TORDREN-159128 format. One record per residue: x, y, z of N, C-alpha, C in turn; residue in three letters. Coordinates in steps of 0.05 Angstrom, whole numbers, plus 5000, padded with zeros to 4 digits. Layout:
BEGIN
XYZXYZXYZAla ...
This chain:
BEGIN
091133791479093833881472094734091493Met 097134061503098234241523098534521510Asp 098034721527098335001519100335121538Arg 102135281528104335391544104035691547Tyr 105235801568105136081574107936181577Leu 108436431569111036551572110736801590Ile 112336811611112537051628115237191623Gly 115137451620117637601614117837821635Ile 120137821649120638011671123138181664Asp 122838441664125138621661125638751688Val 127838661700128638781726130739001721Gly 132039071743133939291741136439221725Thr 137238971726139738901713139538691691Gly 137138581687136938371667134038341658Ser 133738211634131138121625131137821627Ala 128937711637128637431641126037341629Arg 126037091618123536981608123236701618Ala 120736611622120236341631117936221616Gly 118135961610115935811598114635641619Val 112035651621110535511641108235351628Phe 107335141642104835011633102535121649Asp 100135021645097835141658097635081687Ala 099234901698099334851727101235031741Thr 102835191726104835361738107535241739Gly 107935001728110534871728112335011707Ala 114835071716116735201698118134991681Ala 118335051655119434861636122134961624Leu 122535221626125035321615125235621621Gly 127735721624128136001630130536101613Thr 130536361609132736491595133236761608Gly 135736861605136437111618138437261600Lys 138237521599140137691585140537951601Cys 143038011606143638251622143038511607Asp 142538721623141938991613143939181625Ile 145139351609147039551619145639781632Ala 146939911650145840161662148040371664Met 147240611657149040841661148440961688His 150240941707149841031734152341171744Arg 152741421736155241561743155441641772Pro 153141651786153241721814150841601828Asp 150241681852148041571867145341681860Gly 145241871840142742001833141741911806Val 143441911786142641861758142741561753Ile 140641461739140641181729139041181703Ala 140441101682139241111655139740841640Glu 137940771623138240531606137240591578Gln 137640391561136840411532134540231527Ser 132340341516130040171510130639971488Ser 132340051469133039871447134539631458Ala 136339681477137839451489135939281506Gln 134139411520132239251536130539071518Val 129539171496127939011479129538781467Trp 132038841458133738621448134238411469Asp 134538491494134938301516132438131521Ala 130138261519127638111522127437891501Val 128037961476127737771454129837541457Cys 132237611465134337401469133537221492Ala 132537331514131737161537129436981530Ala 127537081514125236921505126136691488Thr 127836741468128836531451130236311468Arg 131836401487133336211504131436041521Ala 129336161532127436021548125935811532Ala 125035881508123535691491125335461483Val 127935531477129835321469130335131492Ala 130635231516131135061539128634891545Gln 126235001542123834851548123334631527Ala 124434671503124134471482121234441472Gly 119734661472116934641464116634741436Ile 114334671424113534781398112535061402Asp 113735271391112835541395109935581386Pro 108935411368106135431359104135371381Ala 105035241403103235171425103335371448Arg 104635601443104535821463101935961461Val 100335971483097736091483097736381490Ala 099636471507099536741516102236831528Gly 102637091527105037221538104337441557Ile 105737461579105337681598108037811604Gly 107938071607110338231613110038361641Phe 112338381655112538571677115238701675Asp 115538931689118039081688118139271711Ala 120539381715120839591735119239841726Thr 118540011746116940251740118740471730Cys 120040431707121840631696120540781673Ser 121341031669120141201649121541181622Leu 120141111601121241081574120141311557Val 122041451544121341681527121741591498Val 119541601482119541501454118941731435Val 120741761416120341961395120641841368Gly 120542011347121041911320123941831316Asp 125741951332128541881333129141841363Thr 131341701370132041651398132341921413Pro 131141931437131142171453132442111480Leu 134942191483136342141508135242311530Gly 135142201555133942341578136042491594Val 138642471585140742601600142642731580Gly 145042621578147142731561146242711532Asp 146142941518145242941490147042771472Pro 149542721480151342551464150542261465Ala 148642191482147741911484144741891481His 143641931457140741921453139541651458Pro 141241441458140241171463139341131492Asp 140341291510139441271538136841421542Arg 134641281535132041401535130241311558Asp 131441181578129841091601130941221626Ile 129241341642129941431669129141201687Ile 131041061698130540821714129040891740Val 127540701750125940751774127540871797Trp 130040781800131640861823133041131820Met 132741251796133841511790132441721808Asp 134041891822132942091840133442371831His 133642421804134142691795131742871800Arg 129442761805127042921808126242971837Ala 128142961856127543011884126343281888Val 127443491876126343761880123543781868Asp 123143661845120443671832118443531850Gln 119143301861117343161879116643331904Ala 118643471915118143631938116243861931Ala 116543981908114644201900111844091896Arg 111643861884109043741880107743681907Ile 109243571925108143501951107243751967Asn 108643971962107844221976105144321967Ala 104244231944101644321934099244201947Gly 099643971961097343851975095043761957Gly 095643671933093643601914092043351923His 089543341915087843121925088842851915Asp 090042831891090942571882093142451900Val 094442621915096542521932095442341955Leu 092842361960091642181980092041891971Arg 092341841945092541571935095441481930Tyr 097341641941100141551941101241581969Val 099541541989100441552017100941842027Gly 099942042012100242322020102642462009Gly 104642311999107042431987107942281963Arg 108342421941109242291917112242251919Ile 113242041906116141971907117542061882Ser 120042141884121642191860122041951842Pro 121341711853121441471836119041451818Glu 117041611822114641601806114941781781Met 112941761763113341871737112642161734Glu 110742271748110142561743112442741752Thr 113842681775116242851781118342821759Pro 118742591748120742551727119942701701Lys 117342691695116342841671116743141675Leu 116243231699116643521705119643591703Leu 121343411713124243461710125043481680Trp 123943301664124543311635123643571623Leu 121243661630120143901618121844141626Arg 122844141650124344371660127344371652Glu 128444131648131344101644132044001616Asn 130243861602130643771575128143831559Arg 127344091556124844151543124644061514Pro 126944051500126943961473126243661471Gln 127143501491126543221492123543181499Val 122643331519119843311527118043381503Phe 118643591489116843681467116943491444Asp 119243361439119443181416118342901421Ala 117742831445116742561452114042521441Ala 113642281428110942201419109442051441Arg 110941901457109841741479111641751503His 110341761526111741711552110441451562Phe 112141251565111140981574112440911601Phe 110840771617112140601638113440371623Asp 115640261633117140061618115339821611Leu 113639731628111839511622110139571597Thr 109039811597107239891574108939921548Asp 111440011551113140021528113539741516Phe 113939541533114439271523111939161509Leu 109539201521107139101507106639251481Thr 107439511480107239661455109139541434Trp 111539491442113439361423112439091414Lys 111138951431110138681424107738681406Ala 105938891410103338881397102539121381Thr 104039341383103439601371101039741386Asp 100139631407097939751423099139951442Ser 097940191443098840401462097240391488Thr 095540191491094040171516095840141540Ala 095140281561096640261586095240071606Arg 096839951623095739781644094739951667Ser 092539871678091540001703093640001724Thr 095239781726097239761746099339981744Cys 100440031720102640221718101640501722Thr 099540581708098740871710097440941736Val 096240751749095040801775097140821797Thr 099140641796101140631817103340841814Cys 103940921790106241101785105741361771Lys 103241401761102641631744100341801755Trp 099141721777096841861790094241821775Thr 093941621758091341561746089441471768Tyr 087041571768085041501788083341271778Leu 084241021782082840791770080040751781Ala 079640821806076940791818074940981806His 075941191792074141381778074541361748Glu 076541211739076941171710077841431696Gly 079641591709080341841697083041941707Arg 084242121690086442291699085342541711Trp 086842661729086042921741087443151727Asp 086143271709087343491693088243721711Gly 086743781732087444001750090143951763Asp 090743701770093343631782095543691762Tyr 095343601738097443641718097843941713Phe 095744091712096044381707097344511731Arg 096644431755097744551779100744511782Ala 101744281773104544211778106344301755Ile 105144401733106844491711106944301687Gly 105044111687104943931664102243951650Leu 101144191650098544241638098344171609Gly 100644171595100644111567099643821562Val 100243641580099343371577096243351579Leu 095143511598092243521600091043651575Ala 092243871566091244011542091143831518Asp 092943641516093043451494091143211498Glu 089643221519087843001525089242751534Gly 091642791546093242571557094142371536Phe 094242461511094842281489097642151491Ala 099542301503102242191505102742011529Arg 100842011548101241841571099041631574Ile 097041631556095141411556092241501556Gly 090841441534087941491533086341231535Thr 087641011532086340751536087740611559Gln 086340571581087440441605085840191610Val 087139961612085839701613086839541637Val 085339351648086239191670088539001662Pro 090238931680092338731674091138481663Pro 092538361643091738111630089838161607Ala 088838401602087138461580088638401553Thr 087538241535088938201509089238461494Pro 091638511483092238761470092538721440Leu 091338921425091638921397090738661384Gly 092238581363091738321350093738121359Ala 094938161383096937971393099638041383Gly 101537851384104237901377104537971347Leu 105838191342106238281314108238091300Thr 108338111273110137951258113038021265Ala 113638281267116338361274117238261301Asp 115438291321116138201348116437901349Ala 114637761335114737461334117337371322Ala 118237501301120737421288123037461307Arg 123037681322125237741340125237551364Ala 122937461372122737291396122736991389Met 122736921364122636641356119936511361Gly 117836671359115136571364113436611339Leu 110836541341109036581318107436841322Arg 106736971301105037211303102237141314Pro 101037341327098337311336097937191364Gly 100137101377099837001404098737221422Ile 096837151439095537351457097637471476Ala 097637731479099337871497097638031517Val 097937981542096338111563097538371572Gly 095838571578096838811591098438731616Ala 100538881621102538791640102238891668Gly 104338841684104438921712107239031717Leu 107439201738110039271749111239011761Ile 113938991761115138741769114338651797Asp 114338831816113638751843110738651845Ala 108938771829106238681829105938411816His 107638351796107638081785108437871806Ala 110337951823111137781845108737731864Gly 107237951869104837921885102837731873Gly 102237771847100337601834101237311835Val 103837261832104936991832105036861859Gly 104337001881104736881908102436911927Thr 101037141927099337201950096837031952Val 096036891930093636721932094236431936Ala 096836361940097636081942096435951967Ala 095936111988094835992012091936052015Met 090636161994087836221996087236511992Gly 086036642012085136922010087537112008Asp 087837261986090137441984090137672004Pro 087837722016087637942036089237872061Val 089737622067091137542091094137562088Asp 095137602064098037572058099137822046Thr 101437912057102838132044105038002026Val 105038092001107138001983109638171988Gly 111938041992114438181997116338101975Tyr 116838281957118538231934121238351940Val 123238171944125838241954127838211932Phe 128538431919130538441898132538661904Gly 133238811883135039041886133739231906Thr 131139291903129639421923127639221934Ser 125939301953123739121962121139271959Ser 119039111954116339221953114539051970Cys 112639181984110539031998107939081984Thr 106438871980103838881965101638771984Met 099938951992097838882012095138921999Thr 093538711998090838721985088738762006Thr 086838942000084538992018081939002001Thr 079738942014077138962000076139241999Arg 076939402018076139682019078639862020Asn 078440102011080840272010081940332038Pro 084540302042085840372067087840592062Ala 087540812074089341042070091441032092Phe 093940972084096140932102098241142097Val 098741322116100741522112103441412105Pro 104641512084107341422076107441162061Gly 105141042056104940792040103340852015Val 104440781992103040851967100340711965Trp 098540841952095840741949093940891969Gly 091440801971090440551959089840581929Pro 090540361915090240351886088040141880Tyr 086140221863084040031856084739861832Phe 084439601835084839401814087639421802Ser 089539501817092339531807093739261807Ala 092839071823094138801824092038591823Met 090338561843088138371843085638511833Val 084438431811082138571801079838601821Pro 078738841822076538901840077238951869Gly 079838931875080738981903082639221903Met 083239311927084939541931087739441939Trp 089739611933092539531938093939761953Leu 095439691973097339871986100239771980Asn 101939951971104639871963106640031980Glu 108239881994110440002009113139892000Gly 114939882018117539762011119939932019Gly 122239842010124739982016126140051990Gln 127140301989128340391964130740221955Ser 132140121974134239921967134039691988Val 134339451979134239221996136639041990Ala 136538881969138838731961141238921955Gly 140639151943142739341937143839461963Ala 142239491983143139592009145139392022Ala 144439132020146238932032148938932017Ile 148738941990151238951974152939191982Asp 151739421984153239661991154439642019His 152839542038153739512065156239342067Leu 156139122052158438932053160939052041Leu 160639222021162939342009164439532028Arg 163139622049164339792068166239652087Leu 166139382088167639232108170439152097His 172539162113175239092104175438802092Pro 173838622102174038342092172338292067Ala 171238492055169538462032170938312009His 173338402002174638281979175437991984Asp 176337942009177137662016174737482014Gln 172437572025170037402024168937371995Ala 169237581979168337571952169837361936Thr 172437351941174137151927173336871936Asp 172836831962171936571971169236491960Ala 167436681958164836621947165036551918Ala 166636701903166936651874168136381869Arg 170036291886171236031883169235811886Ala 167035861900164935661904162535701885Gln 162735901867160635961849158136081862Gly 158636221884156436341899156636651898Arg 154336781902154437071906155437121934Ser 156437361940157437411967155237391988Leu 152837501984150837462005150137172009Pro 149937011988149336731991151536592007Glu 154036652001156236522014156236592044Trp 155836852050155736932078153436792093Leu 151136772079148936632092149636342098Ala 151136212079152035942084153835912108Asp 155436122113157436112135156236182162Gln 153936312162152836412187152136182206Ala 152736222231152136022251149236032260Ala 148135822271145335822280144736052299Pro 146736142315146236362334147336622324Asp 147236662297148436892285147237152295Ala 144637152301143437402311144537472339Val 144937272355146137322382148937442379Arg 150437332359153137432356153137722346Gln 150937802332150738072322148838242339Ala 148438152364146338272381146538572384Ala 149038682387149338962392150239122366His 149938992343150539122318147839182304Leu 147339432298144839512287145239652261His 143439602242143539732216140739832208Val 140540082202138140202190138940242161Val 138240072142139440062116138140252095Pro 137740502103136340692085138340852069Glu 140040712053142140842038140941032017Phe 138540972007137341141986134641251995Leu 134441302021131941422031130041212043Gly 127841302053125741132064123341142047Asn 122740932033120340922015117840912032Arg 117740752053115440732070116440652098Ala 115040752119112540902118112941202120Pro 115341312115115741592118115941742092Phe 116141602069116441722043118441952044Ala 120841882054122942082058125442012041Asp 125742132018128042072001130642162012Pro 130542342033133042452044134142282067His 132642082077133641912098136141762089Ala 137841702108140341562101140841342122Arg 142641162115143140932131144640992157Ala 144340812176145740822202146940552208Ile 149440542216150640302227151640372255Val 150640222275151340282302152440032316Ser 154540062331155639842346157939702332Gly 158839812310161039682296163739762308Gln 165439562313168039622324170139622303Gly 172639542310174839552291175539272281Met 173839082285174338802276174438802245Asp 176238652234176538632205176338352194Thr 175638162211175637882202172937802189Asp 172837562179170437462166168137442185Leu 168637372210166537342229165037612233Ala 166537832233165238092236163638162211Ser 164638072188163138122163160537972163Leu 160537722172158137562174156137702193Ile 157137802216155337942234154138192222Ser 155738332206154738572193152538502173Leu 153038282158151038182139148438112153Tyr 148637962175146237872190144738122201Val 146238312212144938552222143538712200Ala 144738712176143538852153140938722145Gly 140838462143138338322136136238362158Val 137138352183135238412205134138692202Cys 135838882195134839162191132739172170Gly 133039032148130939022128128438902140Leu 128738692157126438562169124938752188Gly 126438912203125139102221123739322206Tyr 124939402183123539592166120939482155Gly 121039222148118539092139116539072161Leu 117439012185115639002209114339272214Arg 115839482210114839752214112639812193Gln 113039742168111039782148108539622154Ile 108839372161106539202167104939312191Ile 106339402212104939522235103539782228Ala 104739942212103440202203100940142187Thr 101139952169098739882153096539762171Gln 097239592189095239472207093739692223Ala 095239892231094040102247092140282231Ala 092240252204090440412187088640242169His 088040002179085939842167086839642146Gly 089439562146090439372127092239162140Ala 091039002159092638802173093238552155Pro 095338412161095938162148096837952169Val 096737702161097437482179099937332171Ala 100937382146103237232137104537392114Arg 106937302107108637432086109237222064Ile 108737302039109537132017111937262003Ala 114237122004116637241994117237151965Ile 118237341949119237281922121537471916Ser 122837421894125137591887127737451892Gly 129737511875132237361876133837401901Gly 133537631915135137681938134137541963Ala 131737421961130537291985130436991983Gly 132036871966131836581962133136411984Arg 135136521997136636352016134836292041His 134836042051133235982075133936152099Pro 136436232102137136402125135736672124Leu 135536782100134237042097131337012105Ile 130036802095127236762102126736722132Arg 128636572144128436532173128836792188Lys 130836952180131237212194128937392191Leu 127637402167125337572163122937482179Leu 122537222182120437112199120937192228Ala 123337162237123937222265123737522270Asp 124737682251124737972254121938102254Ala 120137982238117438092236115537952255Thr 116137712264114237562280111937432265Gly 112237412238110137302221111337072205Leu 109736872198110636652181111236762153Pro 113436652141114236732114113936492096Val 112136512075111636302056113536332032Asp 114836112026116536102002115135951980Ala 114836071957113335941935114735701925Ala 113135511914114335281901115735351876Ala 114835561863116035661838118735791844Ala 120835721829123335851833123236141824Asp 121536201806121336471794118436571796Glu 117536641820114736721823114036981809Pro 116037161804115437401789114837321760Val 116537151748115937051721113236901720Leu 112636751741110136611742107836801741Leu 108037021757105937221757105537341729Gly 107737391715107537491688106237291670Ala 106937031673105736821656102736801661Ala 101836861686098936851691097437061674Met 098737281669097537481651097037361623Leu 099137221613098837091588096736871588Gly 096436731611094436521613091636631611Ala 091136861622088536981621088037101593Val 090137251583089837361556089337151535Ala 090636921538090436701519088036521523Gly 086336571543083936421548084336161563Gly 086636111574087035871590085435881616Val 085336131628083636181651081836421645Phe 079436431657077736651650078536921662Pro 080036911685080937161698083237101717Asp 084437321727086637281746085837151772Leu 083337201780082437081805082336781803Ala 082036671779082136381775084936281771Ser 086536441757089236351750091136351774Ala 090836541792092736571815092836321832Met 090536231843090735991861091335731845Pro 090635731820091035481804093935441796Ala 095435661793098135641783100335681804Met 099535751829101535801850101035631874Ser 103235561888103035411912105435461930Arg 105135411956107335451975108835201979Val 111535221978113234991982114034962011Gln 114835192024115835182051114835432066Thr 114135392091113535622109115535632131Thr 116735872134118635922156117236062179His 116935932201115536042223117436192242His 116536412255118336552273119036372297Pro 121536382305122536232328121636362354Asp 119936222370118936352394121236432413Pro 123436282414125536332433127136592425Asp 126836682400128336922392126737172393Ser 124137152399122437392396123137612416Gln 124037542440124737762459127137912448Arg 129137772438131537912427130738082403Leu 129137982385128438132362126638372369His 124938342389123338572398125138792408Ala 127238722423129138922433130639052411Ala 131538892392133039002369131239172352Arg 128739102350126839272334126439542348His 126339542374126139802388128639972383Arg 130939842383133439982377133340102349Ala 132339942330132040032302130340282301Phe 128040282314126240512313127540752327Leu 128940712348130240932362132441062345Thr 134140892333136241002315135041152292Leu 132941042280131641162257130541432264Gln 129041442287127741692295129841902303Ala 131941812317134042002325135442122301Thr 136041962281137342062257135542272243Ala 132942212243131042402230131042672245Arg 130942652272130942892288133543052285Asp 135742912285138343052283138543182256Leu 137543052235137743172208136043432208Arg 133743432221132143672222133543892237Gly 134843822260136344022275138644142259Asp 140143972245142444062230141544232206Ile 139344142192138344302170137444572179Asp 136244582203135344842214137745022220Ala 139944892231142345052237143645152211Ala 143644982191144745072165143145302153Leu 140545282156138945502146139445752162Arg 139845722188140445952205143046082197Gly 145045912192147646022184147446162158Asp 145846052139145546182113144146452116His 142046452133140646702138142446912150Asp 144146822169145947012182147947122163Ala 148946952145150947042125149747242105Leu 147147202099145847362078143847562089His 143847592116141847772129142648062126Gly 
């Protein structure tokens, strides 16, 4: 009798669910949008109640589309963004007290920049395992912000969850945390199986250590570990499933994309997983720990069990392209044309691009760091650069800007790959996943910009597939992830770098690095001048 798996992915803007068989074939999908409160470029909040409702709606839709008997579902896996969920006896808003339903600080929220800077100034040993600098996108800076700015919320919280762990708790009543979430975003030392109490006390969160870490996790288990007694009756009713289905400990969304792709060509150590969505993440697997400045990790067993992981990426990727395009005068005209064809604007522009689009954009350069540099500089203050733009307002110039923006992301990826290789984590190919990277032109541009082959998975939804693999292991369909990954994933197409374009891309890459370094130096000079002016005024 066939057994089915369900993968559930909660991204920045929607919850998606997919039904798969044991070969990795997708049978049905569902999607439900999620609202976000984003009043400016710093704050980003969501509602956990709405997220859970969206998860249940997406799951019901996926099962209905697949036309399967819910009684034959063997396992469920979850992945989600690395957002902080605050759970109390009553709803606890993380911002405006008038909106207690907004109880999630979304991954991209940068309210904790000052807290991250103070933590980094302490030089704590645990920072060695986040590339030397903690990010405001991680959870301990956000927890510190809550304690300092919303102490009543911090004190009233019963649990602080990463979003993935919140979802598995809602599904099973288990408060167990995934090794993936707490190691990658909370400073849990998985290779030693412990939290570092001295770190929490030093940064101002000693209360969590004094409580024995009860509110952030006393049981930490590997991804795909079966949780509790499986799906609870309440969760099953809401999802249209039967109680008791095995639920595996989850993954961060980018890591699910890695699990769903990096073993399709064999050894996962040879392949960097590149998850290209609103932001981008790079997932690099090594057999031994590689300490790479500015790249998160090394994390033990955070993605592939028994191996180490380095995680890099760009704070905005798909969102950077969207923002870049909005700056151009032809944006609205192109958006209307794309909408008329039922396409997104980036997809439509990619369709219009000529074969020699990079040559047409040869002198237009974009360093797309609109929300900082996640890797390899771990610099939340970095900002974007557009160089070489004239006064053209037509569609052709918009297409060139789009192509230059995608190339900029590719050069940033190339920079991360080179930095990792120099510190003991080389790769030979790229496995792409994520909704923003589906178009063949994007894959070709990334291959050309990095000089490495880009593998596109056969699965339309490799992130969902990675989540479903967790359910496959939890439900006993496979004994472990090492068996499930190659059995359920495969490569459909490989985009090889064009040899004739490599000289041009090498020159453009040098321009990218020069612009990036110059902007960093200038910002330092100007900050120093501003400090000098301040000192002179107050001397």
